[in-house]
C-alpha positions as CSV (number, residue, x, y, z in Angstrom):
1,X,131.0,89.4,135.7
2,X,132.3,85.9,136.5
3,X,134.1,85.5,139.8
4,X,136.8,83.0,140.4
5,X,136.5,80.7,143.4
6,X,138.9,81.3,146.3
7,X,140.7,77.9,146.1
8,X,143.5,76.4,144.0
9,X,141.3,74.8,141.4
10,X,141.3,74.7,137.6
11,X,139.9,77.0,135.0
12,X,138.9,76.0,131.5
13,X,140.1,77.8,128.4
14,X,136.6,79.1,127.7
15,X,136.2,80.4,131.3
16,X,139.5,82.2,131.0
17,X,138.6,83.6,127.6
18,X,135.3,84.9,129.1
19,X,137.2,86.5,132.0
20,X,139.6,88.2,129.6
21,X,136.8,89.4,127.4
22,X,135.0,90.9,130.4
23,X,138.1,92.9,131.3
24,X,138.5,91.2,134.7
25,X,141.6,92.1,136.6
26,X,143.8,89.0,136.9
27,X,147.3,87.8,136.4
28,X,148.2,85.1,133.9
29,X,151.5,83.4,134.8
30,X,153.2,81.5,132.1
31,X,155.6,79.0,133.6
32,X,157.0,77.4,130.5
33,X,160.7,77.6,129.6
34,X,161.9,80.6,127.5
35,X,162.3,78.6,124.3
36,X,158.7,77.5,124.5
37,X,157.4,81.0,124.2
38,X,158.2,81.1,120.5
39,X,155.1,79.0,120.1
40,X,153.0,81.9,121.4
41,X,151.6,83.3,124.6
42,X,148.3,84.5,126.0
43,X,148.3,88.3,125.6
44,X,149.2,90.0,128.8
45,X,150.8,86.9,130.4
46,X,153.8,87.3,132.6
47,X,156.6,84.8,132.0
48,X,158.4,83.2,134.9
49,X,159.9,79.8,134.2
50,X,158.7,77.2,136.7
51,X,162.1,76.8,138.3
52,X,162.2,80.6,139.1
53,X,158.8,80.8,140.7
54,X,160.0,80.1,144.3
55,X,162.3,83.1,144.1
56,X,159.9,85.4,142.2
57,X,156.4,84.7,143.4
58,X,156.3,87.6,145.8
59,X,156.1,90.0,142.9
60,X,152.5,88.8,142.2
61,X,149.5,90.6,143.7
62,X,147.8,88.1,145.9
63,X,144.6,90.3,145.8
64,X,144.1,89.5,142.1
65,X,143.1,86.1,140.7
66,X,146.2,84.3,139.4
67,X,145.9,81.9,136.5
68,X,148.9,79.6,135.9
69,X,149.7,78.2,132.4
70,X,152.2,75.8,130.8
71,X,152.1,73.6,127.7
72,X,149.7,70.9,128.9
73,X,148.7,71.8,132.5
74,X,151.1,69.5,134.4
75,X,153.8,72.0,135.4
76,X,151.3,74.7,136.0
77,X,149.3,72.4,138.3
78,X,152.4,72.0,140.5
79,X,153.0,75.8,140.5
80,X,149.3,76.4,141.3
81,X,149.6,74.1,144.4
82,X,152.9,75.8,145.4
83,X,151.3,79.3,145.2
84,X,148.2,78.2,147.1
85,X,150.6,77.0,149.9
86,X,152.2,80.4,149.9
87,X,148.9,82.0,150.7
88,X,147.5,83.0,147.3
89,X,143.8,82.7,147.9
90,X,142.6,82.7,144.3
91,X,145.0,80.7,142.1
92,X,144.0,78.4,139.3
93,X,145.6,76.1,136.8
94,X,144.6,76.4,133.1
95,X,143.2,73.0,132.2
96,X,145.0,71.5,129.1
97,X,147.5,74.4,129.1
98,X,148.6,76.3,126.0
99,X,147.9,73.4,123.7
100,X,144.2,73.5,124.6
101,X,144.2,77.3,124.4
102,X,145.7,77.1,120.9
103,X,143.2,74.4,119.8
104,X,140.1,76.1,121.2
105,X,140.8,79.8,121.5
106,X,143.8,81.1,119.5
107,X,144.8,79.1,116.4
108,X,147.8,81.5,115.9
109,X,149.5,79.7,118.8
110,X,151.5,76.6,117.8
111,X,150.5,73.3,119.4
112,X,153.6,71.3,120.3
């Protein structure tokens, strides 16, 4: 089974897809705004809009790898950095965000 590195790095859509297929225990945090979710989500993802993360991040299990996603990867990169600063040892940003996920993994998700 693939192991995530213990830094705040990035993960590609194919690496995340492989982890999900392997049944790895991880948390996927979708930080897009509520109205963006109508375009689709990665199954099992938890939704917390970026602006609410500072108040809600303590609910996440820091012992599990944490993958942060947004539309393109910019907002999630900032949240990934914030979570790493809060002591999450294994947090990664999904490179290219949901648009890359939709293009490469799940065509049922709308690219916007």
